[in-house]
Structure formats: structure tokens, C-alpha cells
C-alpha atoms as an extended CHARMM CRD file, in Angstrom:
* protein
*
       235  EXT
         1         1  MET       CA             13.7290000000        2.4950000000       21.6780000000  PROA      1               0.0000000000
         2         2  LYS       CA             11.1620000000        0.6690000000       23.5090000000  PROA      2               0.0000000000
         3         3  HSD       CA              9.6980000000       -2.6070000000       21.8990000000  PROA      3               0.0000000000
         4         4  PRO       CA              7.9060000000       -3.2120000000       19.7010000000  PROA      4               0.0000000000
         5         5  ILE       CA             10.3010000000       -1.6740000000       17.2570000000  PROA      5               0.0000000000
         6         6  TYR       CA              8.7600000000       -1.6050000000       13.6280000000  PROA      6               0.0000000000
         7         7  VAL       CA             11.0730000000       -2.4080000000       10.7850000000  PROA      7               0.0000000000
         8         8  TYR       CA              9.8890000000       -0.7460000000        7.4980000000  PROA      8               0.0000000000
         9         9  TYR       CA             11.2380000000       -0.9370000000        3.9490000000  PROA      9               0.0000000000
        10        10  GLN       CA             10.6530000000        2.1470000000        1.8930000000  PROA      10              0.0000000000
        11        11  LEU       CA             10.6160000000        2.3990000000       -1.8600000000  PROA      11              0.0000000000
        12        12  ASP       CA             10.8990000000        5.6380000000       -3.8820000000  PROA      12              0.0000000000
        13        13  ASN       CA              9.5890000000        6.1850000000       -7.3600000000  PROA      13              0.0000000000
        14        14  PHE       CA              7.5070000000        2.9980000000       -7.3900000000  PROA      14              0.0000000000
        15        15  TYR       CA              4.0440000000        3.7310000000       -8.7940000000  PROA      15              0.0000000000
        16        16  GLN       CA              1.9630000000        1.0300000000       -7.4120000000  PROA      16              0.0000000000
        17        17  ILE       CA             -1.5100000000        2.5060000000       -7.8820000000  PROA      17              0.0000000000
        18        18  THR       CA             -1.0510000000        5.0000000000      -10.6670000000  PROA      18              0.0000000000
        19        19  GLU       CA             -0.1040000000        2.7030000000      -13.2940000000  PROA      19              0.0000000000
        20        20  GLY       CA             -3.4730000000        1.4090000000      -14.5680000000  PROA      20              0.0000000000
        21        21  GLN       CA             -2.2540000000       -2.0530000000      -15.8600000000  PROA      21              0.0000000000
        22        22  TYR       CA             -0.3640000000       -2.7830000000      -12.7480000000  PROA      22              0.0000000000
        23        23  VAL       CA             -2.7910000000       -2.0200000000       -9.9730000000  PROA      23              0.0000000000
        24        24  LYS       CA             -5.5810000000       -3.8970000000      -11.9240000000  PROA      24              0.0000000000
        25        25  SER       CA             -3.5970000000       -6.9430000000      -12.4730000000  PROA      25              0.0000000000
        26        26  ARG       CA             -4.8150000000       -9.0460000000       -9.6130000000  PROA      26              0.0000000000
        27        27  SER       CA             -7.9080000000      -11.0940000000       -8.6400000000  PROA      27              0.0000000000
        28        28  ASP       CA             -9.4240000000      -10.4150000000       -5.1900000000  PROA      28              0.0000000000
        29        29  GLN       CA            -11.9290000000      -13.1560000000       -5.8030000000  PROA      29              0.0000000000
        30        30  GLN       CA             -9.1030000000      -15.6590000000       -6.1810000000  PROA      30              0.0000000000
        31        31  LEU       CA             -7.3050000000      -14.4870000000       -3.2190000000  PROA      31              0.0000000000
        32        32  ARG       CA            -10.4130000000      -15.0310000000       -1.0270000000  PROA      32              0.0000000000
        33        33  SER       CA            -11.7090000000      -18.2980000000       -2.1570000000  PROA      33              0.0000000000
        34        34  ARG       CA            -10.3250000000      -21.4690000000       -3.5430000000  PROA      34              0.0000000000
        35        35  SER       CA            -13.4550000000      -22.0940000000       -5.5210000000  PROA      35              0.0000000000
        36        36  LYS       CA            -12.3430000000      -18.9730000000       -7.5040000000  PROA      36              0.0000000000
        37        37  GLU       CA             -8.9320000000      -20.3460000000       -8.3990000000  PROA      37              0.0000000000
        38        38  ASN       CA             -9.4710000000      -20.0040000000      -12.0290000000  PROA      38              0.0000000000
        39        39  ASP       CA            -10.6940000000      -16.3920000000      -11.9860000000  PROA      39              0.0000000000
        40        40  VAL       CA             -7.7560000000      -14.7340000000      -13.5590000000  PROA      40              0.0000000000
        41        41  SER       CA             -9.3080000000      -12.6850000000      -16.3230000000  PROA      41              0.0000000000
        42        42  THR       CA             -7.8470000000       -9.5510000000      -14.8240000000  PROA      42              0.0000000000
        43        43  CYS       CA             -4.5040000000      -10.9080000000      -14.1210000000  PROA      43              0.0000000000
        44        44  LYS       CA             -2.8170000000      -10.6870000000      -17.4160000000  PROA      44              0.0000000000
        45        45  PRO       CA              0.0480000000      -11.1750000000      -18.1280000000  PROA      45              0.0000000000
        46        46  GLU       CA              0.5630000000      -13.1660000000      -15.0280000000  PROA      46              0.0000000000
        47        47  ASP       CA             -2.4850000000      -15.3010000000      -15.2150000000  PROA      47              0.0000000000
        48        48  THR       CA             -1.2610000000      -18.6730000000      -16.4670000000  PROA      48              0.0000000000
        49        49  ILE       CA              2.0800000000      -20.4720000000      -17.0400000000  PROA      49              0.0000000000
        50        50  ALA       CA              2.9600000000      -21.8510000000      -20.4850000000  PROA      50              0.0000000000
        51        51  LYS       CA              1.1900000000      -25.1430000000      -20.0760000000  PROA      51              0.0000000000
        52        52  GLY       CA             -2.1080000000      -23.1970000000      -19.2460000000  PROA      52              0.0000000000
        53        53  SER       CA             -2.2090000000      -23.8360000000      -15.4180000000  PROA      53              0.0000000000
        54        54  THR       CA             -3.4420000000      -21.1850000000      -13.2810000000  PROA      54              0.0000000000
        55        55  ILE       CA             -1.2230000000      -18.9880000000      -11.2090000000  PROA      55              0.0000000000
        56        56  VAL       CA             -2.0590000000      -18.3780000000       -7.4900000000  PROA      56              0.0000000000
        57        57  PRO       CA             -1.8520000000      -15.5780000000       -6.5460000000  PROA      57              0.0000000000
        58        58  CYS       CA             -2.0660000000      -14.2190000000      -10.0840000000  PROA      58              0.0000000000
        59        59  GLY       CA             -1.3100000000      -10.7130000000      -11.3870000000  PROA      59              0.0000000000
        60        60  LEU       CA              1.5380000000       -8.2520000000      -11.6230000000  PROA      60              0.0000000000
        61        61  VAL       CA              1.0930000000       -6.9460000000       -8.1550000000  PROA      61              0.0000000000
        62        62  ALA       CA              1.7840000000      -10.2300000000       -6.3250000000  PROA      62              0.0000000000
        63        63  TRP       CA              4.4820000000      -11.2300000000       -8.9730000000  PROA      63              0.0000000000
        64        64  SER       CA              6.4170000000       -8.0020000000       -7.9920000000  PROA      64              0.0000000000
        65        65  MET       CA              6.4450000000       -8.6140000000       -4.2600000000  PROA      65              0.0000000000
        66        66  PHE       CA              9.4300000000       -7.1550000000       -2.3700000000  PROA      66              0.0000000000
        67        67  ASN       CA             11.9700000000       -9.7850000000       -1.6000000000  PROA      67              0.0000000000
        68        68  ASP       CA             14.9290000000       -8.0730000000        0.0640000000  PROA      68              0.0000000000
        69        69  THR       CA             15.7580000000       -9.5870000000        3.4900000000  PROA      69              0.0000000000
        70        70  PHE       CA             17.2610000000       -8.1620000000        6.6780000000  PROA      70              0.0000000000
        71        71  ASN       CA             18.9580000000       -9.5870000000        9.6150000000  PROA      71              0.0000000000
        72        72  PHE       CA             19.7590000000       -7.6840000000       12.8290000000  PROA      72              0.0000000000
        73        73  SER       CA             22.2520000000       -8.1580000000       15.6840000000  PROA      73              0.0000000000
        74        74  THR       CA             23.4290000000       -6.0760000000       18.5510000000  PROA      74              0.0000000000
        75        75  ASN       CA             26.3810000000       -6.7220000000       20.8120000000  PROA      75              0.0000000000
        76        76  ASP       CA             26.9700000000       -9.9860000000       19.3150000000  PROA      76              0.0000000000
        77        77  ASN       CA             23.2760000000      -10.9360000000       19.9770000000  PROA      77              0.0000000000
        78        78  VAL       CA             20.8160000000      -11.8370000000       17.2260000000  PROA      78              0.0000000000
        79        79  LEU       CA             17.6950000000       -9.5690000000       17.1600000000  PROA      79              0.0000000000
        80        80  PRO       CA             14.9210000000      -11.6970000000       16.0650000000  PROA      80              0.0000000000
        81        81  VAL       CA             12.2480000000      -10.0910000000       13.7990000000  PROA      81              0.0000000000
        82        82  THR       CA              8.7770000000      -11.4340000000       14.0120000000  PROA      82              0.0000000000
        83        83  LYS       CA              6.2980000000      -11.4610000000       11.1350000000  PROA      83              0.0000000000
        84        84  LYS       CA              3.1790000000      -12.0900000000       13.0900000000  PROA      84              0.0000000000
        85        85  ASP       CA              0.3040000000       -9.5650000000       13.0210000000  PROA      85              0.0000000000
        86        86  ILE       CA              2.3290000000       -7.0740000000       10.5940000000  PROA      86              0.0000000000
        87        87  SER       CA             -0.7030000000       -7.0580000000        8.3510000000  PROA      87              0.0000000000
        88        88  TRP       CA             -4.2570000000       -5.7300000000        8.9480000000  PROA      88              0.0000000000
        89        89  LYS       CA             -6.4370000000       -8.3020000000       10.7720000000  PROA      89              0.0000000000
        90        90  SER       CA             -9.3720000000       -7.4170000000        8.4530000000  PROA      90              0.0000000000
        91        91  ASP       CA             -7.2750000000       -8.4010000000        5.4130000000  PROA      91              0.0000000000
        92        92  ARG       CA             -6.2050000000      -11.7010000000        7.0030000000  PROA      92              0.0000000000
        93        93  ASP       CA             -9.7840000000      -12.6520000000        8.0060000000  PROA      93              0.0000000000
        94        94  HSD       CA            -11.7370000000      -11.4140000000        4.9900000000  PROA      94              0.0000000000
        95        95  LYS       CA             -9.4890000000      -10.7390000000        1.8850000000  PROA      95              0.0000000000
        96        96  PHE       CA             -7.1040000000      -13.7690000000        1.9550000000  PROA      96              0.0000000000
        97        97  GLY       CA             -8.6000000000      -17.2660000000        2.2710000000  PROA      97              0.0000000000
        98        98  ASN       CA             -7.2800000000      -19.8840000000        4.5970000000  PROA      98              0.0000000000
        99        99  ASP       CA             -7.9360000000      -22.4990000000        2.0310000000  PROA      99              0.0000000000
       100       100  VAL       CA             -6.0220000000      -20.8200000000       -0.7270000000  PROA      100             0.0000000000
       101       101  PHE       CA             -2.5190000000      -21.9780000000       -1.4070000000  PROA      101             0.0000000000
       102       102  PRO       CA              0.1370000000      -20.6220000000       -3.6860000000  PROA      102             0.0000000000
       103       103  LYS       CA              0.3420000000      -22.4820000000       -7.0340000000  PROA      103             0.0000000000
       104       104  ASN       CA              2.6810000000      -22.0940000000      -10.0920000000  PROA      104             0.0000000000
       105       105  PHE       CA              3.7920000000      -18.7990000000       -8.4200000000  PROA      105             0.0000000000
       106       106  GLN       CA              7.0320000000      -17.3720000000       -9.8770000000  PROA      106             0.0000000000
       107       107  ASN       CA              7.4840000000      -20.3480000000      -12.1300000000  PROA      107             0.0000000000
       108       108  GLY       CA              7.8250000000      -18.2920000000      -15.3850000000  PROA      108             0.0000000000
       109       109  SER       CA             10.8600000000      -17.3530000000      -17.2540000000  PROA      109             0.0000000000
       110       110  LEU       CA             10.9950000000      -14.0190000000      -15.6970000000  PROA      110             0.0000000000
       111       111  ILE       CA             10.9580000000      -13.7200000000      -11.8200000000  PROA      111             0.0000000000
       112       112  GLY       CA              9.4750000000      -10.4700000000      -10.5020000000  PROA      112             0.0000000000
       113       113  GLY       CA             10.1900000000      -10.6930000000       -6.8500000000  PROA      113             0.0000000000
       114       114  ALA       CA              9.6910000000      -12.9670000000       -3.6570000000  PROA      114             0.0000000000
       115       115  ARG       CA              8.4480000000      -16.5850000000       -3.8120000000  PROA      115             0.0000000000
       116       116  LEU       CA              5.9480000000      -18.0760000000       -1.4060000000  PROA      116             0.0000000000
       117       117  ASN       CA              5.6450000000      -21.2850000000        0.4220000000  PROA      117             0.0000000000
       118       118  GLU       CA              3.1250000000      -23.5560000000       -1.1840000000  PROA      118             0.0000000000
       119       119  PHE       CA              2.3100000000      -25.1900000000        1.9780000000  PROA      119             0.0000000000
       120       120  ILE       CA              1.0780000000      -22.1910000000        3.7460000000  PROA      120             0.0000000000
       121       121  PRO       CA             -2.3350000000      -20.5980000000        3.0170000000  PROA      121             0.0000000000
       122       122  LEU       CA             -2.3500000000      -17.0610000000        1.7880000000  PROA      122             0.0000000000
       123       123  SER       CA             -4.2510000000      -15.8320000000        4.9540000000  PROA      123             0.0000000000
       124       124  GLU       CA             -0.8130000000      -16.5960000000        6.8490000000  PROA      124             0.0000000000
       125       125  GLN       CA              1.5160000000      -15.2150000000        4.3080000000  PROA      125             0.0000000000
       126       126  GLU       CA              1.7160000000      -11.8090000000        5.9680000000  PROA      126             0.0000000000
       127       127  ASP       CA              4.4740000000      -10.4390000000        3.7220000000  PROA      127             0.0000000000
       128       128  LEU       CA              2.1860000000      -10.9270000000        0.7450000000  PROA      128             0.0000000000
       129       129  ILE       CA             -0.7470000000       -9.3050000000        2.5240000000  PROA      129             0.0000000000
       130       130  VAL       CA              1.2250000000       -6.2280000000        3.3440000000  PROA      130             0.0000000000
       131       131  TRP       CA              2.4640000000       -5.9230000000       -0.2150000000  PROA      131             0.0000000000
       132       132  MET       CA             -0.9230000000       -6.4160000000       -1.8160000000  PROA      132             0.0000000000
       133       133  ARG       CA             -2.4510000000       -3.4110000000        0.0790000000  PROA      133             0.0000000000
       134       134  THR       CA             -1.2210000000       -0.9030000000       -2.6880000000  PROA      134             0.0000000000
       135       135  ALA       CA              0.2500000000        2.2970000000       -1.7970000000  PROA      135             0.0000000000
       136       136  ALA       CA             -1.3500000000        5.4930000000       -3.2070000000  PROA      136             0.0000000000
       137       137  LEU       CA              1.9020000000        7.4900000000       -3.6690000000  PROA      137             0.0000000000
       138       138  PRO       CA              5.1500000000        6.6480000000       -5.3810000000  PROA      138             0.0000000000
       139       139  THR       CA              7.0790000000        6.9440000000       -2.0440000000  PROA      139             0.0000000000
       140       140  PHE       CA              5.7980000000        4.3520000000        0.5310000000  PROA      140             0.0000000000
       141       141  ARG       CA              6.7410000000        2.3020000000        3.4150000000  PROA      141             0.0000000000
       142       142  LYS       CA              5.5300000000       -1.2200000000        4.1920000000  PROA      142             0.0000000000
       143       143  LEU       CA              6.1460000000       -3.1750000000        7.4020000000  PROA      143             0.0000000000
       144       144  PHE       CA              8.7850000000       -5.9190000000        7.1240000000  PROA      144             0.0000000000
       145       145  GLY       CA              8.4410000000       -7.1360000000       10.8820000000  PROA      145             0.0000000000
       146       146  LYS       CA              8.7300000000       -6.2090000000       14.4070000000  PROA      146             0.0000000000
       147       147  ILE       CA             11.7190000000       -6.5030000000       16.9690000000  PROA      147             0.0000000000
       148       148  GLU       CA             10.2500000000       -7.4480000000       20.3140000000  PROA      148             0.0000000000
       149       149  VAL       CA             13.1360000000       -6.2230000000       22.4210000000  PROA      149             0.0000000000
       150       150  ASP       CA             14.3680000000       -2.8900000000       23.7140000000  PROA      150             0.0000000000
       151       151  LEU       CA             17.3260000000       -1.1040000000       22.3180000000  PROA      151             0.0000000000
       152       152  ARG       CA             19.4440000000        1.1320000000       24.4760000000  PROA      152             0.0000000000
       153       153  ALA       CA             21.1900000000        4.3730000000       23.7100000000  PROA      153             0.0000000000
       154       154  GLY       CA             24.6230000000        3.6490000000       22.2230000000  PROA      154             0.0000000000
       155       155  ASP       CA             23.6950000000        0.1580000000       20.8460000000  PROA      155             0.0000000000
       156       156  THR       CA             25.3750000000       -0.5460000000       17.7120000000  PROA      156             0.0000000000
       157       157  ILE       CA             22.8850000000       -2.4830000000       15.1740000000  PROA      157             0.0000000000
       158       158  ASN       CA             24.3810000000       -4.6040000000       12.6310000000  PROA      158             0.0000000000
       159       159  VAL       CA             22.1930000000       -5.1550000000        9.6380000000  PROA      159             0.0000000000
       160       160  VAL       CA             23.0420000000       -7.8930000000        6.9660000000  PROA      160             0.0000000000
       161       161  LEU       CA             21.0500000000       -6.9500000000        3.9340000000  PROA      161             0.0000000000
       162       162  GLU       CA             20.3190000000       -9.3250000000        0.8660000000  PROA      162             0.0000000000
       163       163  ASN       CA             19.8960000000       -7.1500000000       -1.9110000000  PROA      163             0.0000000000
       164       164  ASN       CA             17.4620000000       -8.9190000000       -4.2360000000  PROA      164             0.0000000000
       165       165  TYR       CA             14.8000000000       -6.4000000000       -5.3500000000  PROA      165             0.0000000000
       166       166  ASN       CA             15.6130000000       -4.5270000000       -8.6140000000  PROA      166             0.0000000000
       167       167  THR       CA             14.9220000000       -0.9480000000       -8.0600000000  PROA      167             0.0000000000
       168       168  TYR       CA             17.4970000000        0.1230000000      -10.7180000000  PROA      168             0.0000000000
       169       169  SER       CA             15.0960000000       -0.7240000000      -13.6660000000  PROA      169             0.0000000000
       170       170  PHE       CA             12.7580000000        2.1450000000      -12.6630000000  PROA      170             0.0000000000
       171       171  ASN       CA             15.3890000000        4.5080000000      -11.1750000000  PROA      171             0.0000000000
       172       172  GLY       CA             14.0900000000        3.8230000000       -7.6200000000  PROA      172             0.0000000000
       173       173  LYS       CA             15.5960000000        3.8270000000       -4.1880000000  PROA      173             0.0000000000
       174       174  LYS       CA             15.3760000000        1.6170000000       -1.1620000000  PROA      174             0.0000000000
       175       175  LYS       CA             15.5550000000        2.4620000000        2.3980000000  PROA      175             0.0000000000
       176       176  LEU       CA             15.2430000000        0.7070000000        5.8090000000  PROA      176             0.0000000000
       177       177  VAL       CA             13.5180000000        2.4130000000        8.7130000000  PROA      177             0.0000000000
       178       178  LEU       CA             13.3190000000        1.6490000000       12.3630000000  PROA      178             0.0000000000
       179       179  SER       CA             10.4020000000        3.2210000000       14.0830000000  PROA      179             0.0000000000
       180       180  THR       CA              8.4070000000        3.0930000000       17.3060000000  PROA      180             0.0000000000
       181       181  ALA       CA              4.7980000000        4.1370000000       17.9950000000  PROA      181             0.0000000000
       182       182  SER       CA              3.2050000000        6.0010000000       20.7530000000  PROA      182             0.0000000000
       183       183  TRP       CA             -0.5210000000        6.1700000000       21.9430000000  PROA      183             0.0000000000
       184       184  LEU       CA             -0.6180000000        8.8860000000       18.8830000000  PROA      184             0.0000000000
       185       185  GLY       CA              0.4640000000        6.3230000000       16.4660000000  PROA      185             0.0000000000
       186       186  GLY       CA              3.7520000000        6.3230000000       14.4490000000  PROA      186             0.0000000000
       187       187  LYS       CA              5.6150000000        9.1090000000       13.0380000000  PROA      187             0.0000000000
       188       188  ASN       CA              4.4560000000        9.9360000000        9.3310000000  PROA      188             0.0000000000
       189       189  ASN       CA              5.9190000000       13.2480000000        7.9680000000  PROA      189             0.0000000000
       190       190  PHE       CA              3.8140000000       12.8350000000        4.7070000000  PROA      190             0.0000000000
       191       191  ILE       CA              0.4910000000       13.0700000000        6.4160000000  PROA      191             0.0000000000
       192       192  GLY       CA              1.2280000000       16.3710000000        8.0490000000  PROA      192             0.0000000000
       193       193  ILE       CA              2.8160000000       17.7600000000        4.9270000000  PROA      193             0.0000000000
       194       194  ALA       CA             -0.2490000000       16.5400000000        2.8520000000  PROA      194             0.0000000000
       195       195  TYR       CA             -2.7300000000       18.2890000000        5.3100000000  PROA      195             0.0000000000
       196       196  LEU       CA             -0.5670000000       21.5210000000        5.2540000000  PROA      196             0.0000000000
       197       197  ALA       CA             -0.4130000000       21.4830000000        1.4710000000  PROA      197             0.0000000000
       198       198  VAL       CA             -4.2180000000       20.8600000000        1.0250000000  PROA      198             0.0000000000
       199       199  GLY       CA             -5.2230000000       23.4140000000        3.6440000000  PROA      199             0.0000000000
       200       200  GLY       CA             -2.7390000000       26.1110000000        2.1430000000  PROA      200             0.0000000000
       201       201  LEU       CA             -4.3440000000       25.4650000000       -1.3310000000  PROA      201             0.0000000000
       202       202  CYS       CA             -7.9340000000       25.7820000000        0.1690000000  PROA      202             0.0000000000
       203       203  LEU       CA             -6.8700000000       28.9640000000        1.8710000000  PROA      203             0.0000000000
       204       204  VAL       CA             -5.4000000000       30.3610000000       -1.3940000000  PROA      204             0.0000000000
       205       205  LEU       CA             -8.6270000000       29.6200000000       -3.4200000000  PROA      205             0.0000000000
       206       206  ALA       CA            -10.7750000000       31.0770000000       -0.6020000000  PROA      206             0.0000000000
       207       207  LEU       CA             -8.7020000000       34.4860000000       -0.6440000000  PROA      207             0.0000000000
       208       208  THR       CA             -8.6720000000       34.4060000000       -4.3640000000  PROA      208             0.0000000000
       209       209  PHE       CA            -12.6010000000       34.0260000000       -4.6740000000  PROA      209             0.0000000000
       210       210  THR       CA            -13.0040000000       36.6580000000       -1.8220000000  PROA      210             0.0000000000
       211       211  LEU       CA            -10.8090000000       39.1320000000       -3.6840000000  PROA      211             0.0000000000
       212       212  ILE       CA            -12.6470000000       38.4690000000       -7.0730000000  PROA      212             0.0000000000
       213       213  TYR       CA            -15.9140000000       39.1880000000       -5.2130000000  PROA      213             0.0000000000
       214       214  LEU       CA            -14.8600000000       42.3430000000       -3.6550000000  PROA      214             0.0000000000
       215       215  VAL       CA            -13.2840000000       43.7570000000       -6.9320000000  PROA      215             0.0000000000
       216       216  LYS       CA            -16.1380000000       42.5470000000       -9.0660000000  PROA      216             0.0000000000
       217       217  PRO       CA            -19.1600000000       41.7170000000       -7.0950000000  PROA      217             0.0000000000
       218       218  ARG       CA            -21.7390000000       39.5640000000       -8.5270000000  PROA      218             0.0000000000
       219       219  ARG       CA            -24.7140000000       41.3410000000       -9.8760000000  PROA      219             0.0000000000
       220       220  LEU       CA            -28.1340000000       40.7310000000       -8.2550000000  PROA      220             0.0000000000
       221       221  GLY       CA            -30.8130000000       39.2300000000      -10.2850000000  PROA      221             0.0000000000
       222       222  ASP       CA            -34.2900000000       40.9240000000      -11.1320000000  PROA      222             0.0000000000
       223       223  PRO       CA            -36.8220000000       39.6690000000       -8.7060000000  PROA      223             0.0000000000
       224       224  SER       CA            -39.4830000000       40.2160000000      -11.2890000000  PROA      224             0.0000000000
       225       225  TYR       CA            -38.3820000000       37.1580000000      -13.0500000000  PROA      225             0.0000000000
       226       226  LEU       CA            -39.5900000000       35.0820000000      -10.0990000000  PROA      226             0.0000000000
       227       227  SER       CA            -43.1560000000       36.4200000000      -10.2160000000  PROA      227             0.0000000000
       228       228  TRP       CA            -45.8910000000       34.5160000000      -12.1180000000  PROA      228             0.0000000000
       229       229  ASN       CA            -49.5640000000       35.1720000000      -13.2130000000  PROA      229             0.0000000000
       230       230  ARG       CA            -52.3490000000       34.2120000000      -10.7090000000  PROA      230             0.0000000000
       231       231  ASN       CA            -55.8470000000       33.2970000000      -11.7380000000  PROA      231             0.0000000000
       232       232  PRO       CA            -58.6920000000       35.1930000000      -10.1160000000  PROA      232             0.0000000000
       233       233  SER       CA            -59.0390000000       32.3630000000       -7.6200000000  PROA      233             0.0000000000
       234       234  GLY       CA            -55.7050000000       33.0390000000       -6.2580000000  PROA      234             0.0000000000
       235       235  HSD       CA            -54.0220000000       29.7980000000       -7.4030000000  PROA      235             0.0000000000
């Protein structure tokens, strides 16, 4: 495998976008600007702590951030995993402010997931940025990091995994995926399956309507209904 090698974590049976309360529990204005720190009206129940102080970033989406860790080595050599540029540049530049810092995050009685460094602005906390781009389907992959060295055939990769994220509560599963990308992009079976499924459905509907038309064709209308009276001037 030629570098960069992309390290993904995959979650199954996790509904990030179809659960209405969950996906709405965030404040994009707060993430973008320090002046909107108190804009938490859409973040319940993770909007403030017991003393009434605002949580930054607020909401269930940020609160439930993935927090398993992976450390790699091969042939007794550590494989460093970089976090730089794992998120979308447009998100870093426009959706997460460089003057917005975590505040009162994961300070409640129930901890949902990862903690954040309070001295690093949100625009540089790329694990959070990746997580906050919610997935459309219950099975999804998110980028954990990149390995910047080549792996040779026959190499044994050792992974030390810290199992923190509780998927048992929603009957979910976790998977670790190593992948590379060519000029055509990375491998994604779902996209191909989705296109085939939608294309097949359209074909079935087209054939169905064609058969209906052939068996019971639509009756033509009476053109006389389209006529109108004209006055002697021709108007």
C-alpha cells in the first residue's frame, strides 16, 4: 500500500441524521463565531451545565464524538498517524472559527464521547470537524488519520486499540479500515450499490408504466373542447 494510507473508523447502526432531535442538537453559529457563544437555543439538552454556563461546542452531535484511539506499528517500528488535513478545507475555513475555543465541554454528569483541548481553536480540532459532518446513512466511515509511509506485502501491522466508544447501547458495531486512493478516488462500495439500486428501481418503474400504457392506452381528449367562439372581428 502506497502512502498516504487512510485510516477510517466505521460505525454500524448509528443514525446520525435520521434521528430528528439528535441531528438538530447543534449550533452552527456558535461553531463559527465567538460572538455567538451563547447561541445555544437549538442545543438542548447539551446547551448549558448545571451552573448555567454555556457549553462550547454545544449539542448532542458534538457531545457524542467518537473517542476510540488506534496506535499502529510494524516490524517493531511505530507507524505515526497524522491528523493534519483529514477534514474538509471549506469546513475548517468557513464553518469552524479560529477564535472559538471549547468551554465546559464534557463537564456534565454523563460523558458522551471524546474530550477537546480547551487551548486549541475549533478550526484546528479536525477530529471534531470530521465528526460534525453528519452521515446520511446508519453505516458510515469517518477519517481517523493518515499513515504517511508505504506498507510492503507481508508486513504485519500491530494495532493497539483503546475501546472507549459505547456502541453496545444501540446494538452497533465498530470497524477499522485501512484504504488508499487512486486518481479515481477511494473505494466505496455503497456508492456503486446505491446507483445500481436507484437505476434498477427507475428501470422497473419505466417498464411498469410502459406495460400499463400498452395494455390500457390513455384515451385521447376531444379537440372540440379547445375551440372558442370568435366575434365577427376575428378576435
